[in-house]
N, CA, C, O and the ligand as a Tripos MOL2 file, in Angstrom:
@<TRIPOS>MOLECULE
protein
  297   295    75     0     0
PROTEIN
NO_CHARGES

@<TRIPOS>ATOM
      1 N          -6.1350   -8.1600   17.5860 N.3       1 MET1
      2 CA         -4.8480   -7.5690   16.5950 C.3       1 MET1
      3 C          -5.5100   -6.0590   16.0390 C.2       1 MET1
      4 O          -6.7150   -5.8250   15.9480 O.2       1 MET1
      5 N          -4.3990   -5.1180   15.7000 N.am      2 GLU2
      6 CA         -4.8810   -3.6700   15.3490 C.3       2 GLU2
      7 C          -5.2800   -3.9470   13.8670 C.2       2 GLU2
      8 O          -4.7180   -4.6760   13.0500 O.2       2 GLU2
      9 N          -6.3960   -3.1740   13.7300 N.am      3 ARG3
     10 CA         -6.7340   -3.0410   12.4190 C.3       3 ARG3
     11 C          -6.0900   -2.0910   11.4290 C.2       3 ARG3
     12 O          -6.0810   -0.8770   11.6350 O.2       3 ARG3
     13 N          -5.5990   -2.5980   10.4470 N.am      4 LYS4
     14 CA         -5.0320   -1.5670    9.5630 C.3       4 LYS4
     15 C          -5.7940   -0.5240    8.8140 C.2       4 LYS4
     16 O          -6.9590   -0.8270    8.5530 O.2       4 LYS4
     17 N          -5.3530    0.6920    8.4010 N.am      5 GLN5
     18 CA         -6.2030    1.4780    7.9000 C.3       5 GLN5
     19 C          -5.4910    2.0710    6.6190 C.2       5 GLN5
     20 O          -4.3720    2.5850    6.6450 O.2       5 GLN5
     21 N          -6.3140    1.9280    5.4510 N.am      6 PHE6
     22 CA         -5.7050    2.2690    4.0570 C.3       6 PHE6
     23 C          -6.8370    2.9010    3.2740 C.2       6 PHE6
     24 O          -7.9730    2.5960    3.6360 O.2       6 PHE6
     25 N          -6.7310    3.5350    2.5010 N.am      7 GLU7
     26 CA         -7.5070    4.2700    1.5540 C.3       7 GLU7
     27 C          -7.0780    4.0130    0.1550 C.2       7 GLU7
     28 O          -5.9230    3.6350   -0.0370 O.2       7 GLU7
     29 N          -7.9890    4.2000   -0.9550 N.am      8 LEU8
     30 CA         -7.5290    4.3100   -2.3390 C.3       8 LEU8
     31 C          -6.5400    5.5550   -2.4630 C.2       8 LEU8
     32 O          -6.6500    6.7030   -2.0340 O.2       8 LEU8
     33 N          -5.5960    4.9680   -3.1530 N.am      9 GLY9
     34 CA         -4.5830    5.9420   -3.4980 C.3       9 GLY9
     35 C          -3.3010    6.0590   -2.4460 C.2       9 GLY9
     36 O          -2.2580    6.6720   -2.6740 O.2       9 GLY9
     37 N          -3.6130    5.3600   -1.3000 N.am     10 ASP10
     38 CA         -2.5380    5.3220   -0.4810 C.3      10 ASP10
     39 C          -1.0010    4.3700   -1.1130 C.2      10 ASP10
     40 O          -0.9980    3.3640   -1.8230 O.2      10 ASP10
     41 N          -0.1050    4.9450   -0.6830 N.am     11 ILE11
     42 CA          1.1780    4.1640   -1.0730 C.3      11 ILE11
     43 C           1.4710    3.4010    0.1990 C.2      11 ILE11
     44 O           1.6850    4.0410    1.2280 O.2      11 ILE11
     45 N           1.5010    1.8600    0.2030 N.am     12 VAL12
     46 CA          1.7650    1.2050    1.0950 C.3      12 VAL12
     47 C           2.9990    0.3380    1.1050 C.2      12 VAL12
     48 O           3.4460   -0.0510    0.0260 O.2      12 VAL12
     49 N           3.5770    0.0110    2.2210 N.am     13 GLN13
     50 CA          4.7610   -0.8520    2.1700 C.3      13 GLN13
     51 C           4.3460   -2.2880    2.2100 C.2      13 GLN13
     52 O           3.3740   -2.5680    2.9120 O.2      13 GLN13
     53 N           4.9410   -3.2120    1.5630 N.am     14 MET14
     54 CA          4.2440   -4.6580    1.7680 C.3      14 MET14
     55 C           5.5100   -5.3840    2.4570 C.2      14 MET14
     56 O           6.6490   -4.9550    2.2720 O.2      14 MET14
     57 N           5.2680   -6.4010    3.1840 N.am     15 LYS15
     58 CA          5.9800   -7.2420    3.9450 C.3      15 LYS15
     59 C           7.2950   -7.7780    3.2500 C.2      15 LYS15
     60 O           8.4470   -7.8030    3.6810 O.2      15 LYS15
     61 N           6.7200   -8.2420    1.9210 N.am     16 LYS16
     62 CA          7.6280   -8.8080    0.8270 C.3      16 LYS16
     63 C           7.8220   -7.9930   -0.2270 C.2      16 LYS16
     64 O           6.8690   -7.7200   -0.9570 O.2      16 LYS16
     65 N           9.2010   -7.4350   -0.4840 N.am     17 PRO17
     66 CA          9.2380   -6.5790   -1.7650 C.3      17 PRO17
     67 C           9.0270   -7.4560   -3.1120 C.2      17 PRO17
     68 O           9.2040   -8.6630   -3.2750 O.2      17 PRO17
     69 N           8.6390   -6.5710   -3.9240 N.am     18 HIS18
     70 CA          8.2780   -6.8940   -5.3090 C.3      18 HIS18
     71 C           9.5170   -7.4900   -5.9360 C.2      18 HIS18
     72 O          10.6260   -7.0610   -5.6150 O.2      18 HIS18
     73 N           9.3700   -8.4740   -6.8260 N.am     19 PRO19
     74 CA         10.6280   -8.9280   -7.5020 C.3      19 PRO19
     75 C          11.3710   -7.9240   -8.1870 C.2      19 PRO19
     76 O          12.5460   -8.0980   -8.5100 O.2      19 PRO19
     77 N          10.7300   -6.8720   -8.4240 N.am     20 CYS20
     78 CA         11.6000   -5.7240   -9.1180 C.3      20 CYS20
     79 C          12.3880   -4.7620   -8.2750 C.2      20 CYS20
     80 O          13.0790   -3.8480   -8.7230 O.2      20 CYS20
     81 N          12.1900   -5.1010   -6.8420 N.am     21 GLY21
     82 CA         13.1670   -4.4720   -5.6750 C.3      21 GLY21
     83 C          12.3710   -3.3180   -5.1340 C.2      21 GLY21
     84 O          12.8010   -2.6440   -4.1980 O.2      21 GLY21
     85 N          11.1940   -3.0790   -5.7240 N.am     22 SER22
     86 CA         10.5390   -1.9290   -4.8570 C.3      22 SER22
     87 C           9.6010   -2.5870   -3.9890 C.2      22 SER22
     88 O           9.1870   -3.6760   -4.3890 O.2      22 SER22
     89 N           9.1530   -2.1350   -2.8230 N.am     23 ASN23
     90 CA          8.3110   -2.6400   -1.8670 C.3      23 ASN23
     91 C           7.1870   -1.4400   -1.6840 C.2      23 ASN23
     92 O           6.5130   -1.4650   -0.6540 O.2      23 ASN23
     93 N           7.0000   -0.5450   -2.5100 N.am     24 GLU24
     94 CA          6.1260    0.4230   -2.3420 C.3      24 GLU24
     95 C           5.0350    0.0660   -3.4710 C.2      24 GLU24
     96 O           5.3390   -0.1960   -4.6350 O.2      24 GLU24
     97 N           3.8200    0.0920   -3.0030 N.am     25 MET25
     98 CA          2.5080   -0.3190   -3.7670 C.3      25 MET25
     99 C           1.5420    0.6720   -3.5350 C.2      25 MET25
    100 O           1.3350    1.1220   -2.4080 O.2      25 MET25
    101 N           0.8970    1.0660   -4.6130 N.am     26 GLU26
    102 CA         -0.0720    1.9490   -4.6700 C.3      26 GLU26
    103 C          -1.4910    1.4410   -4.7180 C.2      26 GLU26
    104 O          -1.7160    0.5730   -5.5620 O.2      26 GLU26
    105 N          -2.4690    1.8320   -3.9620 N.am     27 ILE27
    106 CA         -3.6810    1.1890   -4.1120 C.3      27 ILE27
    107 C          -4.4960    1.7220   -4.9170 C.2      27 ILE27
    108 O          -4.9140    2.8500   -4.6550 O.2      27 ILE27
    109 N          -4.9100    1.0650   -6.0610 N.am     28 ILE28
    110 CA         -5.3640    1.4810   -7.0830 C.3      28 ILE28
    111 C          -6.9730    1.2080   -7.3040 C.2      28 ILE28
    112 O          -7.6190    1.8660   -8.1200 O.2      28 ILE28
    113 N          -7.5870    0.1060   -6.4460 N.am     29 ARG29
    114 CA         -8.8820   -0.3740   -6.5100 C.3      29 ARG29
    115 C          -9.0060   -1.0470   -5.2570 C.2      29 ARG29
    116 O          -8.2050   -1.8530   -4.7840 O.2      29 ARG29
    117 N         -10.1540   -0.6180   -4.7260 N.am     30 MET30
    118 CA        -10.7880   -1.1940   -3.2870 C.3      30 MET30
    119 C         -11.9960   -1.9460   -3.6030 C.2      30 MET30
    120 O         -12.8720   -1.4920   -4.3380 O.2      30 MET30
    121 N         -12.0390   -2.9200   -3.1350 N.am     31 GLY31
    122 CA        -13.5940   -3.7640   -3.1580 C.3      31 GLY31
    123 C         -13.3890   -4.9900   -2.1620 C.2      31 GLY31
    124 O         -12.8560   -4.9430   -1.0530 O.2      31 GLY31
    125 N         -13.9640   -6.1630   -2.8410 N.am     32 MET32
    126 CA        -13.7700   -7.2150   -2.3290 C.3      32 MET32
    127 C         -12.4770   -7.7430   -2.2150 C.2      32 MET32
    128 O         -12.0250   -8.5030   -1.3590 O.2      32 MET32
    129 N         -11.8770   -7.1760   -3.3150 N.am     33 ASP33
    130 CA        -10.3460   -7.4800   -3.5400 C.3      33 ASP33
    131 C          -9.5650   -6.2380   -3.8680 C.2      33 ASP33
    132 O         -10.0210   -5.4010   -4.6480 O.2      33 ASP33
    133 N          -8.5510   -6.1230   -3.3630 N.am     34 ILE34
    134 CA         -7.8630   -4.9310   -3.6440 C.3      34 ILE34
    135 C          -6.5810   -5.1210   -4.6670 C.2      34 ILE34
    136 O          -5.7880   -6.0580   -4.7570 O.2      34 ILE34
    137 N          -6.6820   -3.7800   -5.4680 N.am     35 ARG35
    138 CA         -5.7310   -3.9190   -6.7890 C.3      35 ARG35
    139 C          -4.5570   -3.0830   -6.2470 C.2      35 ARG35
    140 O          -4.8370   -1.9340   -5.9050 O.2      35 ARG35
    141 N          -3.3230   -3.4830   -6.1230 N.am     36 ILE36
    142 CA         -2.2030   -2.5600   -5.8930 C.3      36 ILE36
    143 C          -1.3100   -2.5520   -7.1080 C.2      36 ILE36
    144 O          -1.1910   -3.4750   -7.9140 O.2      36 ILE36
    145 N          -0.7020   -1.3910   -7.1290 N.am     37 LYS37
    146 CA          0.3650   -1.2530   -8.4490 C.3      37 LYS37
    147 C           1.5810   -0.8190   -7.7640 C.2      37 LYS37
    148 O           1.6640    0.0550   -6.9000 O.2      37 LYS37
    149 N           2.7170   -1.6950   -8.3660 N.am     38 CYS38
    150 CA          4.1900   -1.4380   -7.8000 C.3      38 CYS38
    151 C           4.4470   -0.1460   -8.3240 C.2      38 CYS38
    152 O           4.0840    0.2410   -9.4350 O.2      38 CYS38
    153 N           5.1350    0.5570   -7.4190 N.am     39 VAL39
    154 CA          5.4420    2.0490   -7.6560 C.3      39 VAL39
    155 C           6.8440    1.6530   -8.6840 C.2      39 VAL39
    156 O           7.0360    2.2790   -9.7270 O.2      39 VAL39
    157 N           7.5440    0.8070   -8.3360 N.am     40 GLY40
    158 CA          8.8470    0.4180   -9.0790 C.3      40 GLY40
    159 C           8.5050    0.0870  -10.7160 C.2      40 GLY40
    160 O           8.9550    0.7720  -11.6350 O.2      40 GLY40
    161 N           7.8830   -0.7470  -10.8470 N.am     41 CYS41
    162 CA          7.6590   -1.2850  -12.2170 C.3      41 CYS41
    163 C           6.2280   -1.1180  -12.9450 C.2      41 CYS41
    164 O           5.9910   -1.4620  -14.1030 O.2      41 CYS41
    165 N           5.3760   -0.5600  -12.0990 N.am     42 LYS42
    166 CA          4.0040   -0.5600  -12.6090 C.3      42 LYS42
    167 C           3.2520   -1.6340  -12.8540 C.2      42 LYS42
    168 O           2.2180   -1.5140  -13.5110 O.2      42 LYS42
    169 N           3.6150   -2.7000  -12.4200 N.am     43 HIS43
    170 CA          2.9830   -3.9490  -12.3920 C.3      43 HIS43
    171 C           1.8160   -3.8880  -11.3920 C.2      43 HIS43
    172 O           2.0010   -3.4370  -10.2610 O.2      43 HIS43
    173 N           0.5210   -4.3740  -11.8300 N.am     44 SER44
    174 CA         -0.3600   -4.3030  -10.8210 C.3      44 SER44
    175 C          -0.9430   -5.7160  -10.4290 C.2      44 SER44
    176 O          -0.8800   -6.6020  -11.2810 O.2      44 SER44
    177 N          -1.4360   -5.9550   -9.3510 N.am     45 VAL45
    178 CA         -1.8330   -7.3780   -8.9940 C.3      45 VAL45
    179 C          -3.0430   -7.0020   -8.1080 C.2      45 VAL45
    180 O          -3.2000   -5.9760   -7.4480 O.2      45 VAL45
    181 N          -4.0220   -8.2760   -8.2710 N.am     46 LEU46
    182 CA         -5.1660   -8.0420   -7.5110 C.3      46 LEU46
    183 C          -4.9920   -9.0340   -6.3700 C.2      46 LEU46
    184 O          -4.5840  -10.1570   -6.6650 O.2      46 LEU46
    185 N          -5.2790   -8.7210   -4.9980 N.am     47 VAL47
    186 CA         -5.0050   -9.4430   -3.9610 C.3      47 VAL47
    187 C          -6.4980   -9.5150   -2.9730 C.2      47 VAL47
    188 O          -7.1700   -8.5150   -2.7200 O.2      47 VAL47
    189 N          -6.7880  -10.7460   -2.5550 N.am     48 PRO48
    190 CA         -7.9140  -10.5970   -1.5670 C.3      48 PRO48
    191 C          -7.7000   -9.7540   -0.4560 C.2      48 PRO48
    192 O          -6.5720   -9.7860    0.0370 O.2      48 PRO48
    193 N          -8.5710   -8.9840    0.0570 N.am     49 ARG49
    194 CA         -8.5060   -7.9720    1.0370 C.3      49 ARG49
    195 C          -7.7440   -8.7680    2.2850 C.2      49 ARG49
    196 O          -6.7670   -8.2880    2.8580 O.2      49 ARG49
    197 N          -8.2410   -9.8490    2.5680 N.am     50 ALA50
    198 CA         -7.5020  -10.6380    3.8630 C.3      50 ALA50
    199 C          -6.1650  -10.6750    3.6460 C.2      50 ALA50
    200 O          -5.3940  -10.3940    4.5640 O.2      50 ALA50
    201 N          -5.7360  -11.0070    2.4700 N.am     51 LYS51
    202 CA         -4.2210  -11.3720    2.1780 C.3      51 LYS51
    203 C          -3.4430  -10.1160    2.1640 C.2      51 LYS51
    204 O          -2.2810   -9.9980    2.5520 O.2      51 LYS51
    205 N          -4.2280   -9.1560    1.6630 N.am     52 PHE52
    206 CA         -3.3850   -7.8120    1.4600 C.3      52 PHE52
    207 C          -3.2240   -7.2780    2.8420 C.2      52 PHE52
    208 O          -2.1430   -6.7930    3.1750 O.2      52 PHE52
    209 N          -4.4790   -7.3510    3.8690 N.am     53 GLU53
    210 CA         -4.1760   -6.6930    5.3350 C.3      53 GLU53
    211 C          -3.1480   -7.5440    6.0060 C.2      53 GLU53
    212 O          -2.5400   -7.0670    6.9640 O.2      53 GLU53
    213 N          -2.8750   -8.8500    5.5670 N.am     54 LYS54
    214 CA         -1.9490   -9.7670    6.2240 C.3      54 LYS54
    215 C          -0.5080   -9.4180    5.7250 C.2      54 LYS54
    216 O           0.4700   -9.4840    6.4700 O.2      54 LYS54
    217 N          -0.4440   -9.0370    4.3900 N.am     55 ASN55
    218 CA          0.9170   -8.8350    3.6620 C.3      55 ASN55
    219 C           1.3500   -7.2820    3.8260 C.2      55 ASN55
    220 O           2.4960   -6.9410    3.5340 O.2      55 ASN55
    221 N           0.4850   -6.4430    4.2560 N.am     56 MET56
    222 CA          0.7000   -4.9480    4.0340 C.3      56 MET56
    223 C           1.5600   -4.7250    5.4720 C.2      56 MET56
    224 O           1.2520   -5.1250    6.5940 O.2      56 MET56
    225 N           2.4810   -4.1220    5.1470 N.am     57 LYS57
    226 CA          3.3650   -3.7380    6.7350 C.3      57 LYS57
    227 C           2.9370   -2.3530    7.3680 C.2      57 LYS57
    228 O           2.8050   -2.1670    8.5780 O.2      57 LYS57
    229 N           2.7460   -1.4360    6.4080 N.am     58 LYS58
    230 CA          2.4570   -0.0050    6.8190 C.3      58 LYS58
    231 C           1.9780    0.9070    5.7330 C.2      58 LYS58
    232 O           2.3180    0.6610    4.5760 O.2      58 LYS58
    233 N           1.2620    1.8800    5.9880 N.am     59 VAL59
    234 CA          0.9600    2.9020    5.0210 C.3      59 VAL59
    235 C           2.0480    4.0580    5.0540 C.2      59 VAL59
    236 O           2.2050    4.8160    6.0110 O.2      59 VAL59
    237 N           2.8320    4.0860    3.7830 N.am     60 LEU60
    238 CA          3.9020    5.1960    3.9130 C.3      60 LEU60
    239 C           3.4600    6.6890    3.6600 C.2      60 LEU60
    240 O           3.8520    7.6620    4.3050 O.2      60 LEU60
    241 N           2.6470    6.6940    2.6910 N.am     61 ARG61
    242 CA          1.8630    7.8280    2.2790 C.3      61 ARG61
    243 C           0.3020    7.7860    2.1860 C.2      61 ARG61
    244 O          -0.2790    6.9810    1.4580 O.2      61 ARG61
    245 N          -0.2440    8.5670    2.8530 N.am     62 SER62
    246 CA         -1.7480    8.5190    2.7110 C.3      62 SER62
    247 C          -2.2880    9.6410    2.1240 C.2      62 SER62
    248 O          -1.9460   10.7400    2.5610 O.2      62 SER62
    249 N          -3.2620    9.5440    0.9860 N.am     63 VAL63
    250 CA         -3.5910   10.4470    0.0640 C.3      63 VAL63
    251 C          -4.1530   11.8140    0.9030 C.2      63 VAL63
    252 O          -3.7400   12.9550    0.6980 O.2      63 VAL63
    253 N          -5.1430   11.4520    1.8520 N.am     64 ASN64
    254 CA         -5.7700   12.4840    2.6490 C.3      64 ASN64
    255 C          -5.2670   12.4810    3.9240 C.2      64 ASN64
    256 O          -6.0390   12.7730    4.8370 O.2      64 ASN64
    257 N          -4.1400   12.2130    4.1640 N.am     65 ASP65
    258 CA         -3.5440   12.4990    5.7360 C.3      65 ASP65
    259 C          -2.7880   13.7400    5.7880 C.2      65 ASP65
    260 O          -1.5960   13.8100    5.4900 O.2      65 ASP65
    261 N          -3.6450   14.9120    6.2470 N.am     66 ALA66
    262 CA         -2.9030   16.0180    6.1840 C.3      66 ALA66
    263 C          -2.7060   16.4210    7.8580 C.2      66 ALA66
    264 O          -2.1890   17.4640    8.2570 O.2      66 ALA66
    265 N          -3.1720   15.4830    8.5950 N.am     67 SER67
    266 CA         -3.0860   15.7400   10.2700 C.3      67 SER67
    267 C          -1.7130   15.3970   10.7810 C.2      67 SER67
    268 O          -1.2820   15.7960   11.8630 O.2      67 SER67
    269 N          -1.1040   14.6930   10.0030 N.am     68 GLU68
    270 CA          0.4440   14.2410   10.5230 C.3      68 GLU68
    271 C           1.4990   15.3110    9.7020 C.2      68 GLU68
    272 O           1.4490   15.4500    8.4800 O.2      68 GLU68
    273 N           2.2550   15.8880   10.3940 N.am     69 PRO69
    274 CA          3.3930   16.5460    9.7360 C.3      69 PRO69
    275 C           4.4260   15.5270    9.4490 C.2      69 PRO69
    276 O           5.3490   15.4160   10.2570 O.2      69 PRO69
    277 N           4.3860   14.6930    8.3010 N.am     70 ALA70
    278 CA          5.3730   13.6610    8.0590 C.3      70 ALA70
    279 C           6.2590   14.4770    7.0660 C.2      70 ALA70
    280 O           6.0980   14.5190    5.8460 O.2      70 ALA70
    281 N           7.1550   15.0730    7.7400 N.am     71 SER71
    282 CA          8.0300   15.8970    6.9120 C.3      71 SER71
    283 C           9.2880   15.2620    6.7410 C.2      71 SER71
    284 O          10.3300   15.8130    7.0970 O.2      71 SER71
    285 N           9.2450   13.8420    6.0820 N.am     72 THR72
    286 CA         10.3740   13.1560    5.9770 C.3      72 THR72
    287 C          11.0400   13.3790    4.6240 C.2      72 THR72
    288 O          10.4360   13.4140    3.5520 O.2      72 THR72
    289 N          12.4080   13.5310    4.8000 N.am     73 THR73
    290 CA         13.1780   13.8930    3.7310 C.3      73 THR73
    291 C          13.8650   12.4570    3.2030 C.2      73 THR73
    292 O          14.4940   11.6710    3.9120 O.2      73 THR73
    293 N          13.6270   12.3430    2.0060 N.am     74 GLU74
    294 CA         14.1150   10.8640    1.3070 C.3      74 GLU74
    295 C          15.2630   11.1740    0.5480 C.2      74 GLU74
    296 O          15.8450   10.2900   -0.0800 O.2      74 GLU74
    297 ZN          7.4470   -4.1760   -9.1140 Zn       75 ZN75
@<TRIPOS>BOND
     1     1     2 1
     2     2     3 1
     3     3     4 2
     4     3     5 am
     5     5     6 1
     6     6     7 1
     7     7     8 2
     8     7     9 am
     9     9    10 1
    10    10    11 1
    11    11    12 2
    12    11    13 am
    13    13    14 1
    14    14    15 1
    15    15    16 2
    16    15    17 am
    17    17    18 1
    18    18    19 1
    19    19    20 2
    20    19    21 am
    21    21    22 1
    22    22    23 1
    23    23    24 2
    24    23    25 am
    25    25    26 1
    26    26    27 1
    27    27    28 2
    28    27    29 am
    29    29    30 1
    30    30    31 1
    31    31    32 2
    32    31    33 am
    33    33    34 1
    34    34    35 1
    35    35    36 2
    36    35    37 am
    37    37    38 1
    38    38    39 1
    39    39    40 2
    40    39    41 am
    41    41    42 1
    42    42    43 1
    43    43    44 2
    44    43    45 am
    45    45    46 1
    46    46    47 1
    47    47    48 2
    48    47    49 am
    49    49    50 1
    50    50    51 1
    51    51    52 2
    52    51    53 am
    53    53    54 1
    54    54    55 1
    55    55    56 2
    56    55    57 am
    57    57    58 1
    58    58    59 1
    59    59    60 2
    60    59    61 am
    61    61    62 1
    62    62    63 1
    63    63    64 2
    64    63    65 am
    65    65    66 1
    66    66    67 1
    67    67    68 2
    68    67    69 am
    69    69    70 1
    70    70    71 1
    71    71    72 2
    72    71    73 am
    73    73    74 1
    74    74    75 1
    75    75    76 2
    76    75    77 am
    77    77    78 1
    78    78    79 1
    79    79    80 2
    80    79    81 am
    81    81    82 1
    82    82    83 1
    83    83    84 2
    84    83    85 am
    85    85    86 1
    86    86    87 1
    87    87    88 2
    88    87    89 am
    89    89    90 1
    90    90    91 1
    91    91    92 2
    92    91    93 am
    93    93    94 1
    94    94    95 1
    95    95    96 2
    96    95    97 am
    97    97    98 1
    98    98    99 1
    99    99   100 2
   100    99   101 am
   101   101   102 1
   102   102   103 1
   103   103   104 2
   104   103   105 am
   105   105   106 1
   106   106   107 1
   107   107   108 2
   108   107   109 am
   109   109   110 1
   110   110   111 1
   111   111   112 2
   112   111   113 am
   113   113   114 1
   114   114   115 1
   115   115   116 2
   116   115   117 am
   117   117   118 1
   118   118   119 1
   119   119   120 2
   120   119   121 am
   121   121   122 1
   122   122   123 1
   123   123   124 2
   124   123   125 am
   125   125   126 1
   126   126   127 1
   127   127   128 2
   128   127   129 am
   129   129   130 1
   130   130   131 1
   131   131   132 2
   132   131   133 am
   133   133   134 1
   134   134   135 1
   135   135   136 2
   136   135   137 am
   137   137   138 1
   138   138   139 1
   139   139   140 2
   140   139   141 am
   141   141   142 1
   142   142   143 1
   143   143   144 2
   144   143   145 am
   145   145   146 1
   146   146   147 1
   147   147   148 2
   148   147   149 am
   149   149   150 1
   150   150   151 1
   151   151   152 2
   152   151   153 am
   153   153   154 1
   154   154   155 1
   155   155   156 2
   156   155   157 am
   157   157   158 1
   158   158   159 1
   159   159   160 2
   160   159   161 am
   161   161   162 1
   162   162   163 1
   163   163   164 2
   164   163   165 am
   165   165   166 1
   166   166   167 1
   167   167   168 2
   168   167   169 am
   169   169   170 1
   170   170   171 1
   171   171   172 2
   172   171   173 am
   173   173   174 1
   174   174   175 1
   175   175   176 2
   176   175   177 am
   177   177   178 1
   178   178   179 1
   179   179   180 2
   180   179   181 am
   181   181   182 1
   182   182   183 1
   183   183   184 2
   184   183   185 am
   185   185   186 1
   186   186   187 1
   187   187   188 2
   188   187   189 am
   189   189   190 1
   190   190   191 1
   191   191   192 2
   192   191   193 am
   193   193   194 1
   194   194   195 1
   195   195   196 2
   196   195   197 am
   197   197   198 1
   198   198   199 1
   199   199   200 2
   200   199   201 am
   201   201   202 1
   202   202   203 1
   203   203   204 2
   204   203   205 am
   205   205   206 1
   206   206   207 1
   207   207   208 2
   208   207   209 am
   209   209   210 1
   210   210   211 1
   211   211   212 2
   212   211   213 am
   213   213   214 1
   214   214   215 1
   215   215   216 2
   216   215   217 am
   217   217   218 1
   218   218   219 1
   219   219   220 2
   220   219   221 am
   221   221   222 1
   222   222   223 1
   223   223   224 2
   224   223   225 am
   225   225   226 1
   226   226   227 1
   227   227   228 2
   228   227   229 am
   229   229   230 1
   230   230   231 1
   231   231   232 2
   232   231   233 am
   233   233   234 1
   234   234   235 1
   235   235   236 2
   236   235   237 am
   237   237   238 1
   238   238   239 1
   239   239   240 2
   240   239   241 am
   241   241   242 1
   242   242   243 1
   243   243   244 2
   244   243   245 am
   245   245   246 1
   246   246   247 1
   247   247   248 2
   248   247   249 am
   249   249   250 1
   250   250   251 1
   251   251   252 2
   252   251   253 am
   253   253   254 1
   254   254   255 1
   255   255   256 2
   256   255   257 am
   257   257   258 1
   258   258   259 1
   259   259   260 2
   260   259   261 am
   261   261   262 1
   262   262   263 1
   263   263   264 2
   264   263   265 am
   265   265   266 1
   266   266   267 1
   267   267   268 2
   268   267   269 am
   269   269   270 1
   270   270   271 1
   271   271   272 2
   272   271   273 am
   273   273   274 1
   274   274   275 1
   275   275   276 2
   276   275   277 am
   277   277   278 1
   278   278   279 1
   279   279   280 2
   280   279   281 am
   281   281   282 1
   282   282   283 1
   283   283   284 2
   284   283   285 am
   285   285   286 1
   286   286   287 1
   287   287   288 2
   288   287   289 am
   289   289   290 1
   290   290   291 1
   291   291   292 2
   292   291   293 am
   293   293   294 1
   294   294   295 1
   295   295   296 2
@<TRIPOS>SUBSTRUCTURE
     1 MET1         2 RESIDUE 1 A MET
     2 GLU2         6 RESIDUE 1 A GLU
     3 ARG3        10 RESIDUE 1 A ARG
     4 LYS4        14 RESIDUE 1 A LYS
     5 GLN5        18 RESIDUE 1 A GLN
     6 PHE6        22 RESIDUE 1 A PHE
     7 GLU7        26 RESIDUE 1 A GLU
     8 LEU8        30 RESIDUE 1 A LEU
     9 GLY9        34 RESIDUE 1 A GLY
    10 ASP10       38 RESIDUE 1 A ASP
    11 ILE11       42 RESIDUE 1 A ILE
    12 VAL12       46 RESIDUE 1 A VAL
    13 GLN13       50 RESIDUE 1 A GLN
    14 MET14       54 RESIDUE 1 A MET
    15 LYS15       58 RESIDUE 1 A LYS
    16 LYS16       62 RESIDUE 1 A LYS
    17 PRO17       66 RESIDUE 1 A PRO
    18 HIS18       70 RESIDUE 1 A HIS
    19 PRO19       74 RESIDUE 1 A PRO
    20 CYS20       78 RESIDUE 1 A CYS
    21 GLY21       82 RESIDUE 1 A GLY
    22 SER22       86 RESIDUE 1 A SER
    23 ASN23       90 RESIDUE 1 A ASN
    24 GLU24       94 RESIDUE 1 A GLU
    25 MET25       98 RESIDUE 1 A MET
    26 GLU26      102 RESIDUE 1 A GLU
    27 ILE27      106 RESIDUE 1 A ILE
    28 ILE28      110 RESIDUE 1 A ILE
    29 ARG29      114 RESIDUE 1 A ARG
    30 MET30      118 RESIDUE 1 A MET
    31 GLY31      122 RESIDUE 1 A GLY
    32 MET32      126 RESIDUE 1 A MET
    33 ASP33      130 RESIDUE 1 A ASP
    34 ILE34      134 RESIDUE 1 A ILE
    35 ARG35      138 RESIDUE 1 A ARG
    36 ILE36      142 RESIDUE 1 A ILE
    37 LYS37      146 RESIDUE 1 A LYS
    38 CYS38      150 RESIDUE 1 A CYS
    39 VAL39      154 RESIDUE 1 A VAL
    40 GLY40      158 RESIDUE 1 A GLY
    41 CYS41      162 RESIDUE 1 A CYS
    42 LYS42      166 RESIDUE 1 A LYS
    43 HIS43      170 RESIDUE 1 A HIS
    44 SER44      174 RESIDUE 1 A SER
    45 VAL45      178 RESIDUE 1 A VAL
    46 LEU46      182 RESIDUE 1 A LEU
    47 VAL47      186 RESIDUE 1 A VAL
    48 PRO48      190 RESIDUE 1 A PRO
    49 ARG49      194 RESIDUE 1 A ARG
    50 ALA50      198 RESIDUE 1 A ALA
    51 LYS51      202 RESIDUE 1 A LYS
    52 PHE52      206 RESIDUE 1 A PHE
    53 GLU53      210 RESIDUE 1 A GLU
    54 LYS54      214 RESIDUE 1 A LYS
    55 ASN55      218 RESIDUE 1 A ASN
    56 MET56      222 RESIDUE 1 A MET
    57 LYS57      226 RESIDUE 1 A LYS
    58 LYS58      230 RESIDUE 1 A LYS
    59 VAL59      234 RESIDUE 1 A VAL
    60 LEU60      238 RESIDUE 1 A LEU
    61 ARG61      242 RESIDUE 1 A ARG
    62 SER62      246 RESIDUE 1 A SER
    63 VAL63      250 RESIDUE 1 A VAL
    64 ASN64      254 RESIDUE 1 A ASN
    65 ASP65      258 RESIDUE 1 A ASP
    66 ALA66      262 RESIDUE 1 A ALA
    67 SER67      266 RESIDUE 1 A SER
    68 GLU68      270 RESIDUE 1 A GLU
    69 PRO69      274 RESIDUE 1 A PRO
    70 ALA70      278 RESIDUE 1 A ALA
    71 SER71      282 RESIDUE 1 A SER
    72 THR72      286 RESIDUE 1 A THR
    73 THR73      290 RESIDUE 1 A THR
    74 GLU74      294 RESIDUE 1 A GLU
    75 ZN75       297 GROUP 0 **** ****
């Protein structure tokens, strides 16, 4: 299985959207557990790393990813 890469400050998309309707989460703390903050309602949750990796779909925006010209228009 492919290992997901994510860093502090990244905006990630979860498999299940937050009850508020947003599925964008910002990684605000990394450690044994990962704290993510919902971009939509600013609610933060602490999830074990294994669970986070399982539930994370993809990294939407990486803080220090300048290599990829992701010129997406939203
Ligand atoms: Zn939310």
